[in-house]
N, C-alpha and C positions, 0 to 999 in steps of 0.2 A: 378750281387751281387760280385760287385769289393771289398768290404771290410766286412767283417764278421758282424757288427752290424746294416747294413741296415733293415727296415721292408719293407713290401709289403702291401700298402694299394692301390695302384692302379691295373690296368690291368696285369696280370702275365706277366713277361719278355720272349720272345721265347728264347729256348736254344736248341742247338746242342748236343746229348749225344753221347760221344765216350767210347768203350770199347776195348781193347787189350787184344787177346787170347794167353795168354803164355804156356799155357798145363797144368794149374792147374787143378784140378778136379771141384773147385768152380765156373768156369767161367760163368757168366750169358750171354748167346748167346743173350737173346733178351734184355739185359738191363732193365729189366722189374723194378728190385728193385731198380737201380739207378732212375728210372723216377718217383717211388713212392716216393724217396727222394726229387726229383726235385720240384712236387708237394707238397709234404708235405712244403717245403721251400717257396712257393707262385712262382713257375717259370712254365711255360709250354714248355714241349719238342715239338718238330716240326719235328724234325729228328733224326734217329738214325744212328750210323755207327760203324762197327766191323771190326776188321783186327787179322792176327796172326802173332805173332813173337818169334823166340826164347828167344831172350833177348831185353829190353829196349835199343833205340838209346839214346845215352850219350848227345846229343844237344836238341833232338827235341821229344825223347820217341817212336814217330813212325814212323821217318825219313822223309826225305823232300818230296818225292813222295806222301805218306799218308796225309802229313801236306798240301800239294796244295790240294788235295782232299778235306779234310776238308773245307779248304777254301771257295773252287766252291759250296761245297754241303751248306754251311753256308747263301754264298749270295743268293743261289736258295730259301733257306727258310725263309730268311729275320731274320735269328737266331741272337740276340744280345749278344750272349754270347756262348762259348765251355765249357761243363763239361764232365771231364774223371772220368771213373769209378775206376780207379786206384790213389794212390797217384802221386805227380810230384813234384819233385825237385824244388827248387828257381829257378835255372839255366834255367830246362827242361822249366817250366812256364814261365819266361821270353822270351826264344827263342821264343816258340810259338803265343806269344803275338805278336812278331814283326813280323814273319812268317804270321800269320793268318790274324792279322790287328783288331781282337776282344778280350775282357778279356777272358782269358783260367784259369778255377779252375778246382779241384779235389774234388774226393770224400770226403776227411778231411774238406775240408772247408764247405762241403756242410751240414756236420753232425755237424760241429760248429753252423752252420747258425741255426741251427733246434734247436740246444739245446739253443743257444740263444735267441730264440722267445720263448721257451716253460717254459725254468726255470720260477719258481715262488716263491722258499722261498730264504732265504736269502744265506743259505746254497748251494743251487744249484745254484744261480746267481753268486758266488765267485768260483765255481768250474769252470763253463764254461768261467768267466774271465780270469781264470788262463790260462787254454787249449787255450784259443785266442790269449791271450798275446804270450805265447810259440809260437805260429804258427806264428803270425807276426814278431817275432823276426828273423825267418829265413829267411824272406822274405823285410827286408827293402831293399834291396837292387834294387828290383823292382821298389818302390818309387822314389828313390835316386840316380840311376845310371846316369843320365844325367848331376850330379853335377861332377864338378872337386875338386881335395884338392886344396882348400886356402892355399897360401904359407904365413907361420907364423913364428916367431924366436921362440927361446929357451923360454921356460916358458909359452907359449900361450896356451896350453892344457886346455880347457874346454873354451876359449875364441874364438875371431874372426878365430883363424886359424884351427880352428877340423872342420874336416867333418859335413854334417849335419846328415849323416848315423850315425855317432859315438853318437851325441846328441841325436837322436832318439834311439839308441840301449841302451843309460845308462838311458833314461828315462823308457823306457820297462822294462830294468832288475830292476830299483827300484820299478816299479809297481807291478812285478813278486813277489819279495821280500815281498812288504806289503800285497799282496793277500794271498801269502802262511803263513804269520803270522797271518792272521785273520783266517785261514782257519783251524791252527791250535788249534785257540782258541776254534772254534767251536768243533774240533774234540774232545777235553776235555771235553766240555760238553756234547756231546754224550757217551763219556766213563762214566761219572758221573751216565748219565741214564741207562748204561748197566749194572754197576755194581749194582745198584738199583734193577733191574730186576734179576741179578744174586744171591742177596741177598735174594730175595723172590722165589728162587728156581723156576722161571717161565719158562715154555718149550717155547723155540723162533723158530718160523716159518717164512723162508721167501720165498718169492714168485719170482722166477728169470726165464727167458727165452727169446727165440727170440723176439725181437720188433714185436707189433702187433700178438702178441699168444694168446690174451685174457687175460692176466694176473689181470689188473684192473678189468676186468668184473667178473672174478673169486673170486677176493677180495671183491668186494660188494656183490655176492652172499653168501660170505662165513661169512661176519660179518655184512651185511646189513649196509655199509657205503655208502658213495657218494664220492668215488675217482673218479675222470675224469677219462671217457672210452672212445674210439672213435676207428673207424676202421681206424686208419694211423698210421705211424711208429710214435714211441717217444711220445705217448700220455702222457705218466708219465714220469718225470725226477725226482721227489723229491719223497724220502721214505715216505710211510706212514703206521703209526704203530697201531693196535687197538687190542682188546682183543678179542678172539675167544671162546666161552664157548661150551666145548665139553661135558657135562654131569657132574653127579655128581662122577663118578668114578675120572674123570681129573679135573675138574672145567675149568677155564679159561688159554687160553694159548696165546701166545704175537704172532699175525700175521702181517709181513710186507711185503708191496707191493714196489718193487725196480726198478730201469731202466732197460728198455729193452736190451739186446746184441743185435750187429749186425756182419756180415763178415767186416774185416778191421777195426774195431773200433779203431778209430786214438789212439794212445798209450798215448798221451798226456791226452785224456779224462780219460782213464782207470786210470793214476797215479791224475788228477783231481780228480775224483770222488770216490776216497779212502776212504772216511768218509761216503759217501753213500753207498757203497759197504761193508763195514765194519760190516752192519747189515747180509749180508749173508754169511760174513766170521765166524762171532758170532752165526750163526744158530744151534740149534741142527738137524733140519729137514729143507731142501730144497725141496720145493714144483718147479719142473722144468717143466713149462707149454709149451707145444709142439701144435703148430697149426696143427691137425690130417688133416685137409682139405688141408693142403699144400704139394704137390708131393715132394717139396725138404726139407721134414724134417728131413732127415738125416743127411744132412749138415750143417742146422739149430742146430740140436742137439749137432753136434761135434764142431759147433763155440761157442755155450755156455760153452760146456769143455772147450774148451780153453782158453776161459776168466776168467772162475772159478778156472783153474790150475794156472793162471797167479795173481790172486788174494790172491791166498791160500785157497780156498775153495773146491777144487777137491775130498778132503778125507771124506767130512761132508755127510751124511745119504742123498740120495736123494729119492722122491716120483715122476715119471712121471707122471703128468695129461695131457692125450692127449684130450685138447679142441676141440671145435667145430665139435664134433662129427653129429651134427644136418646137417652138410655142406658135410659130406662124402657119396660119392655115394653108393646105394644101396647096387650094389654087392661087396662093399669093406668095410661094415658094420663089427664091431669086432664081433666074435664069441663068446668073453666071457669079462664080464664087468672089471676083474681085470684077468690080467697075468704078465709078465717080458719081458724086452726088455734089450738085452746086449750091455753095453757101456763099452768099454777098456777091456773087458774081465769080467766084473761084471754083473750080473743080478739084474736089477733095476725093483722093482716093478712098473707095471703101471695099473693106470686105466683111464676109459674113460669116460668122461664128456660132456656136453654142459652146461656152466655156464648162456649161455644166456636164453636157455631153460628150466633148471633145470635139465636135465636129468643126473642120475649117482651123483647126489650133497649128497644125504642121504650114499650111498655107500661108497663115498669120506671122508665124516666126520666119518665115522664109522672105515676106513682104519687108519685116523688121530688119532682116540681115541686109537686106538691100537698100532700105534708106540709110541704116549705119554706114554702108561702104558707099553710099554717095556725098556724106558730109567731108566738107572742106577738111584735108588735113588727115581723112580715113586712112588706115592703111589698105592698099593694094592688093585686091586678091590675085593668086598665084597666075589665074586664067587670065586677067586683065593684064597683068604685068608681060607675059608673054607673048600679048599682041602688039606690044611696046617697041616701036624700031630699037634696032639697036644703036649703043652710040658708035659715033665715027671715032676713030684710030687718030 
């Protein structure tokens, strides 16, 4: 996986996974999520190594002694690449490759690779390409560090006297500019579609959540759509919007399935996916889907909240949908179908469902209907209208 756009048609390449514990609460001591990311990208983890440090080593991230251990372990297991669970600087990446003698990549590149493989729509491909170009622009020195500056005379900039790295950087900068311009056009088209929905006073619901929480399965169960759903990370990258009928009192509302979030989502991807994530920003209600069977769900909720904060959607009304309740052990089953969960000092309504088995879906639709009727300007139900005092003559 030396470059982000390659595909994996042959046997999975063996990789060594490395994680460094800096004392942060979300450290994955088993490197389980990194292993799932690697498998999603078409790689085969053959060994895992974790270590503790107070701060990253400036040159090698892990220090020379641990880098020696990584090299020995990679040789022992026949690894062809080393993957770090944290983001590496271009200099650390280059120094590690020289020290270990193998390609070294980080979590950021791994997520970019998956996004590049999965993007289907024109907009999604543009967003991935922008993030990929931004990532590569900081790592050109890895490819051209062996080249010396050629001596050129005055006025030779852009000619034979310019370093190859400068030519490449200029080409990538031009490509970034063109891609951004194309994304602006796509964003304008999306804004036009949103304004049309607003004129129709449509109630907009966006499904958000940690990757692989079951968002697309829930979306399909609600609207009988055929959005791609699979038990894997980042099965959905492109926003899909359908109409959801909630009965005569409400009529149809707009329901959008969005890309999943993840810990340490590369900032370049958050920036690049602004057009897609705008669906969440403009929503009247966020269906925040949580994998109830995952013991680490509190941390996943916190990570989703961080991304929502970053894109300006943290204050939008949320409904927590604890999905996959069928996979929760019997002794941990919820006492009630509907309760609340505290997020940042706020009590958020929570409902338990199994989108795959259908459990709790009728209650979810009823809750969505109630929340749609509560919004300002919503049509009044016949029962509520009957309770109003008659107008005085």
